[in-house]
N, C-alpha and C positions, 0 to 999 in steps of 0.2 A: 461391409458399412459398419464403421465405430458410433455403437450407442451406448449410450450415460443411465447409469444406473438414479435412479429415483433421488432426484438432486434435490427434496425436502430433504431425504434422510442425509444428518449429518455425523461424522464421526469430531467434532469439533470440543475439543475438552471446554464446553463454558465457561464452568465452573473455576477450572485450573485460570484460565485468564482473567475471570474477574476477582480470584482472591490477590493474583497477580498485580493488575489495576491498584487494587481498592492496599496493597501493600504498597507497592513501589513504583506505582504511575507506568509500570511497561510488562507486557507479558512475551516472552518467548518458547513457541508452541512449533516441535517438531512433530511433522506428519499431520498437519494441520488436516487434510479432507482427504474424505477418499479416493481412491488411489485412481478409481478411472477416469475422477475430473481432474486429479492431477494432471492427469497423462494427457488427457483431454487438451487440458491449457498450456499443457509445454508445447504442442505438434500444434494448436495455435497461434503461441506467439512468432514458432520459429514460420510457421506459415506467413504471416503478415508479409505484405509487401514493403518496399521501399517507397514507394509511390502513398501508402497510405499512413506511414512512421514520420509523421511531423520531427522540426526539431524544438526540444521545450522549452517553455520560455518562464521566464518569474515575472511574477503577478496577475493582475486580474482585470477585464474589461479594456478599462483606456488606456492603466497604469503597464498592461500587459507587456515584455519586452523580451526578444532573446539574450542573451549574453552568455556566450560562451567561454565567458569566463569566468562563469562560477556554476553551472548547468552543460551538461554535451551530449545527453540523453534523445533519444527520441521516442515519440509516442502517438499511440492509438489510443482512445477515450473509449469505453465500454457501452455499447449500446443495446443490448442482448441482440449482437446480429448473428450469432454463431450459438450453435445449440452449449456450446464449451462457455460463452459470456451470460448465457440464460444458467445455466447451473450456476457457475462464479455469482453473477449472481442473486439468488435462491442463497445459495448460502450465507453471504454477509447476510440478508436479510434476516434471518435465523439467527444469525450473531445478535443484531442489535437489536433483537425480540429479546434477545435470552437475557443481556448487556441492562435493557433499560429497564427489566423485571425484578434482577439482581441487584442493581446501583443506582435506579430510580437518575438513569442516565438524562434522557428526553431526548432520546437522537432520534431525528425524525426522518431527515434522507440520507442516500451514499451514493458519493461521485468515485469513478475510479478509470485507472487505465493502464493500458501496456507498459512498459518502459521499458526500449534496447538500449545497451551500455558497450558500443562499440570497443573494441579493442582497445583502452589506454584513457577511455572516457571517465569522470567523474562526478560528483557533485557536488561543492563547497559546502560547510559547516550556517545550517540555516535551522530558524523555526518553521513549521507549515503552519503556524497562524500569530498572531499578535496576541496577549495580551487585551481581554476587555471587547475586540469585536467579538465575540458570539458567534464564529462561522468553522469554521473546522474542532470539532470537539476528538474526535480522537482519529490517527491517523492507523492504515493497516498496511501491512507488506507483507508479500507471496511472493517466493523467491521462486523461481520455475527451470533450475541449471542442474539437471543430472548430474553426477560423478563430479563434484566440485571438487576440486583439491585446493589446499592451503596456501599452497604456491602460485595458487591463479588470483590468488587478492580476490580484488571485488568486496570488500565489508563494509556493513552497516555498522558507523559510530556512533553509541549514543553517550551523548558526553553528562554532566551533573547542574542540575539548572540553579544550582547556588555557585558551583564553579566550573563555563563552561572551555577550559582547559581540562579538566580532569575527567580521565574516560571512565564511563560504570563497566561499558559492554562494548565487545565488536559479536557479532554476527555473522559468522558467515554463509551466500547466498545457496547454500544445498536445495535445489528438489521442493518441497513439502515443507519448511518451515515457513511458518506466521507469525511477523510484530504486531506487538500490537500497543502501542503508547501516546500516553494525553498531546493533544495536538499542541498544546500552547504553552508545553512545560520541555519540553525536550532537545537542544539541539542537536542535531548530526547532522553528520555526511557519508557520501558513497565512497570508499578509494576506489581508485584505477585496477580494473584489471589486466589480468594477460589475456585473457581470451571474451569472448562477448558475454556480455551476462542478460538475461530479460525474468521479469518481473513484473507484480502487478502492486500499482500503489495506490491508496484509495484512502478517502474521509467521510466516518461519520460525522454530518454537518446539524444545526438545529434547523425549527422551524423560524426564521425571523422576517418572514416576508409579513408587509406592513401599508396598509393604504394602493393595496393594490398589485404594489412592486412584489413579484414572485422572484425570491429568496432558498433556493440558488439557483440564479439567472441562465434561464436556456438557451 
């Protein structure tokens, strides 16, 4: 049986992420997690059944709807259902603690899902949060695609907040690469790939629970 090392130990370069967020609002970290955790997450993502993966929606709660003209990925939310998921969430908890300590962001909770983009699938340009809503503060993407080649496509494109037609960077979805960026600031999109593409998308949130209404909703 495949066993994970201590998931509370991390190879994430917290200082590099904090410095990049402070200077430019986004960070790109190759080989972000220990190899055993990376390997377990790749295996788990590939083994997820079609029944578990659901067509991703846009919006939330009563405004949630599917729109294949905007996004075509399939997802399953992470809920500590396996050793791989527990290890992932432990790593993100460490990241939350360190970023709060270094940048005083007040990050409170974290939600994430596995995403599968079938060949040709995409996600058009969008923001993860709208300004002033104080919900999603920091976005994370972690890639699960070994031996990804430039001709395979599927890049994450990050645009300039001041000019959303200007490309700041394109990130190849190579296994082990993590991208972290300010949710309200950066328009981004996922380009179509020539092979199936796996990732974990996640968001750190503030605690905006008021008058007994829990946020984020369960």
